[in-house]
C-alpha positions, 0 to 999 in steps of 0.5 A, spaced: 512 579 792 518 581 798 513 585 800 507 581 802 512 575 805 516 579 809 511 581 814 508 575 814 515 571 816 516 576 821 510 575 824 511 566 824 518 568 826 516 571 832 510 566 834 515 560 834 520 565 838 515 566 843 514 558 845 522 558 844 522 562 849 517 557 854 520 550 851 519 546 858 511 548 858 511 545 850 506 538 848 512 534 844 511 528 840 514 524 836 514 522 828 519 517 829 527 516 831 529 522 833 524 526 828 519 531 833 514 536 832 510 540 838 504 544 838 510 551 836 510 547 829 503 547 828 501 553 831 506 556 826 504 552 820 495 556 822 498 562 823 503 562 816 496 558 812 492 564 814 497 569 811 498 566 805 490 565 803 489 572 805 495 574 800 495 570 795 488 567 794 487 561 789 494 558 789 495 552 793 498 550 801 501 545 803 505 545 810 509 540 813 505 538 820 498 537 815 495 543 812 493 541 804 489 546 799 490 544 792 491 550 787 486 553 784 491 557 779 497 551 779 501 555 784 503 552 791 506 555 797 511 549 801 511 550 809 516 548 813 513 551 820 520 550 824 525 547 820 530 543 825 525 542 830 530 538 834 534 543 835 529 548 837 526 543 842 534 542 845 534 551 845 539 551 839 539 557 835 539 553 829 532 553 826 528 556 821 521 558 818 520 556 810 515 558 806 517 556 798 513 556 792 512 551 787 509 553 780 508 546 777 513 541 779 518 546 780 521 552 786 520 558 783 521 563 790 522 562 797 523 565 804 526 563 810 527 567 817 532 565 823 529 568 828 534 568 833 539 571 828 535 575 825 536 573 819 530 574 814 533 571 806 527 573 800 528 572 793 528 567 787 530 567 779 530 573 776 527 577 782 535 578 786 536 575 793 535 579 799 538 578 807 534 584 812 533 587 805 541 587 802 542 585 795 546 578 796 551 578 791 552 571 786 556 566 789 562 563 784 568 559 783 572 555 789 578 556 793 580 548 795 584 552 801 579 554 804 573 549 802 567 547 806 562 543 805 555 543 810 552 537 811 545 534 813 543 526 815 537 524 816 536 519 822 534 513 818 540 513 813 545 507 815 551 509 819 554 507 813 552 511 807 553 516 813 560 514 813 561 513 806 560 521 805 564 524 810 569 519 808 568 522 801 569 529 803 575 528 807 579 524 803 576 525 796 573 532 796 579 535 801 574 539 805 572 540 812 564 539 813 559 543 817 552 540 820 547 545 823 541 539 824 536 544 819 537 544 812 535 550 811 540 554 815 546 550 813 543 552 806 543 559 808 550 558 809 551 556 802 547 562 800 552 567 803 559 564 802 559 560 809 561 554 805 561 552 799 556 547 798 552 542 801 551 534 801 544 532 804 542 524 805 534 523 806 532 530 807 526 532 805 522 536 800 519 541 804 525 543 807 528 545 800 523 549 796 524 556 799 532 555 799 533 551 792 531 558 789 533 562 793 540 559 791 538 558 784 538 566 783 546 567 787 549 562 781 548 555 786 545 549 782 544 542 785 543 535 782 535 535 783 530 533 779 524 536 780 520 533 775 521 526 779 519 529 786 514 528 791 512 532 796 513 526 802 520 524 798 527 524 802 533 526 798 539 525 797 543 531 792 548 535 792 549 544 792 554 548 791 557 552 784 558 549 779 566 547 780 563 544 787 559 540 783 564 537 779 568 534 785 561 531 788 559 528 781 562 521 783 559 521 789 552 523 787 553 518 781 552 513 786 544 514 787 
């Protein structure tokens, strides 16, 4: 599956990068407060859909920007053409192409690509995880002397809830925090060990379908129950090693 997805991801990333190099000419629409979509999102999603149909006939394809083809195999590819569109449109390199395989209700395999950093990560349970072709080691443990949590808050989450989450990280978990503005790039940091875990409030299901199976293969769990999650849900969750999840359990229980 790696061999089939790698060229798709690199082609989609190259197309997105072309749009990124001429941001001033893009057509941009608003889906809500601080929630943007551009022609780049739609064209990248269209390209990915065409390539997935050819590579995996019979599988469903669902894209965040509108592509919807029901599966005939029980499997479906969940496409987020540009995760971090706001960053993309502001000229930040914190954005990624994301494709996740959903089998029934469960995320089974994922591929993500950050073109501006040339980071291609592909994998899933039982199949290993490769970053630019090199195997990534399992994540384990937690060093409290240099612990860090990546965070992602959707603009619709009340300010008080965001503030309470940050208070928990700083006062109770006694960690520092990072916010990349993209769930995928934040979760890539978890996979590579740049941070210890991720706390998300109001994160779209689309944003997670690729990285969750990748992280599972690396020993990183989540508080999510995929049997109760729909594609259009906005999720509150924590992910990390067992040690990280134990620390954040009191916060997760409040949701």
